[in-house]
C-alpha positions in Angstrom: -54.4 38.7 -287.4 -54.3 35.2 -288.8 -51.6 32.6 -288.2 -49.6 33.6 -291.2 -49.0 37.1 -289.8 -46.9 35.7 -287.0 -43.2 36.1 -287.9 -42.4 32.5 -286.9 -45.4 30.9 -288.5 -43.5 29.7 -291.7 -40.7 28.3 -289.5 -43.2 26.5 -287.1 -45.1 25.2 -290.1 -41.9 23.8 -291.6 -41.2 22.1 -288.2 -44.7 20.6 -288.2 -44.2 19.3 -291.7 -41.0 17.6 -290.5 -42.8 16.0 -287.5 -42.2 18.5 -284.7 -45.8 19.6 -284.2 -46.7 22.3 -281.6 -49.5 22.2 -279.2 -51.2 25.0 -277.4 -49.0 24.3 -274.4 -45.9 24.7 -276.6 -47.2 28.2 -277.7 -47.8 29.1 -274.1 -44.3 28.0 -273.1 -42.8 30.0 -276.0 -44.8 33.0 -274.8 -43.6 32.6 -271.3 -39.9 32.3 -272.4 -40.1 35.4 -274.6 -41.2 37.4 -271.6 -37.8 37.1 -269.9 -35.5 40.1 -269.6 -32.3 40.6 -271.5 -31.3 41.2 -275.1 -32.9 38.9 -277.5 -30.7 37.8 -280.3 -31.1 35.2 -283.1 -28.8 32.9 -281.1 -30.8 33.3 -277.9 -34.1 32.7 -279.8 -32.6 29.6 -281.5 -31.4 28.2 -278.2 -34.7 29.0 -276.4 -36.9 27.4 -279.1 -34.5 24.4 -279.3 -34.9 23.8 -275.6 -38.7 24.1 -275.8 -39.5 22.2 -278.9 -36.9 19.5 -279.6 -37.6 16.3 -277.6 -34.6 14.2 -278.6 -31.3 14.3 -280.6 -33.0 13.7 -284.0 -35.4 16.5 -283.4 -32.6 18.8 -282.3 -30.7 18.2 -285.5 -33.9 18.7 -287.6 -34.7 21.9 -285.6 -31.2 23.4 -286.1 -31.3 22.6 -289.9 -34.7 24.2 -290.3 -33.7 27.2 -288.1 -30.6 27.9 -290.2 -32.6 27.4 -293.5 -35.4 29.7 -292.2 -33.2 32.5 -291.1 -30.6 31.9 -293.8 -27.7 32.8 -291.5 -24.3 31.5 -291.0 -24.3 31.9 -287.2 -20.9 32.3 -285.6 -20.3 32.9 -282.0 -18.2 36.0 -282.5 -20.4 37.7 -285.1 -22.8 40.4 -283.8 -26.4 39.3 -284.1 -29.3 41.7 -284.7 -31.7 42.0 -281.8 -35.3 40.9 -282.1 -38.3 43.0 -281.1 -39.6 40.8 -278.3 -42.7 42.9 -277.6 -43.9 42.5 -281.2 -43.2 38.8 -281.1 -45.1 38.5 -277.8 -48.1 40.4 -279.2 -48.1 38.2 -282.3 -47.8 35.1 -280.3 -50.8 36.1 -278.1 -52.9 36.8 -281.2 -51.8 33.5 -282.7 -52.7 31.5 -279.7 -56.1 33.2 -279.4 -56.8 32.5 -283.0 -55.7 28.9 -282.6 -57.9 28.4 -279.5 -60.9 29.4 -281.5 -60.0 27.6 -284.7 -58.4 24.3 -283.6 -59.1 22.3 -280.5 -55.9 21.1 -278.8 -54.4 18.0 -280.3 -53.0 15.2 -278.2 -49.4 14.4 -278.8 -48.6 11.0 -280.2 -47.3 8.8 -277.4 -43.6 8.3 -277.3 -42.2 4.8 -277.0 -41.4 3.9 -273.4 -37.8 4.6 -272.4 -35.9 1.5 -271.4 -35.2 1.2 -267.7 -31.5 1.3 -266.8 -30.0 -2.0 -265.7 -29.4 -2.5 -262.0 -25.9 -1.6 -261.0 -25.7 -4.4 -258.6 -28.0 -7.4 -258.4 -28.8 -8.8 -255.0 -27.0 -12.1 -254.4 -29.0 -15.2 -255.0 -28.9 -17.1 -251.7 -29.2 -20.9 -251.6 -30.6 -21.7 -248.2 -31.4 -25.4 -248.9 -28.0 -26.9 -248.2 -27.0 -24.7 -245.2 -30.5 -24.9 -243.7 -30.4 -28.7 -243.8 -26.8 -28.9 -242.5 -27.5 -26.6 -239.5 -30.8 -28.3 -238.7 -29.1 -31.7 -238.7 -26.3 -30.3 -236.5 -28.7 -28.8 -234.0 -30.9 -32.0 -233.9 -27.7 -34.1 -233.4 -26.5 -32.0 -230.5 -29.8 -32.1 -228.8 -30.0 -35.8 -229.2 -26.5 -36.4 -227.9 -27.2 -34.1 -225.0 -30.4 -35.9 -224.2 -29.0 -39.4 -224.3 -25.8 -38.4 -222.4 -27.9 -37.1 -219.6 -30.0 -40.3 -219.6 -26.8 -42.3 -219.5 -25.3 -40.2 -216.7 -28.5 -40.5 -214.7 -28.8 -44.2 -215.4 -25.2 -44.8 -214.3 -25.8 -42.8 -211.2 -28.9 -44.7 -210.5 -27.1 -48.1 -211.1 -24.3 -47.0 -208.8 -26.8 -45.9 -206.1 -28.6 -49.2 -206.4 -25.4 -51.1 -206.1 -24.5 -49.1 -203.0 -27.9 -49.7 -201.5 -27.8 -53.4 -202.2 -24.3 -53.6 -200.7 -25.5 -51.9 -197.6 -28.4 -54.3 -197.3 -26.2 -57.3 -197.5 
């Protein structure tokens, strides 16, 4: 089975032509997603592939446009949708990935531009220590100086008074 036998090959090729290229990892993710239980409808397939392949809002819009063109459906939520044979799609997907492994080495994705970092909600306040540090240092030094000289004065007055008393006694 070649790549064109896969039911979604024309759709995936159209996506690749529009810039949404698939890697081997994308095929593996599609394969894994299709193995889930439940009824597979066109809507479920669309939503699953959209979640796996579209990386941003522009790619989502492009994907949806291509999907609707490819399936030529006017999808409405209330309309019944035909079920998809998941087992057949899985088998085709396995064959396609096996063929792709042999034919094409995996291609690296083009790097995406870096996402801008969100702004900080609250910036830390810018503290100005210069004025307050100088003011508090001068205050502390002044208090120490006043305390030192006041004790010297008190002791010197006490010494003078004691000397006067001693001199008065000696007289």
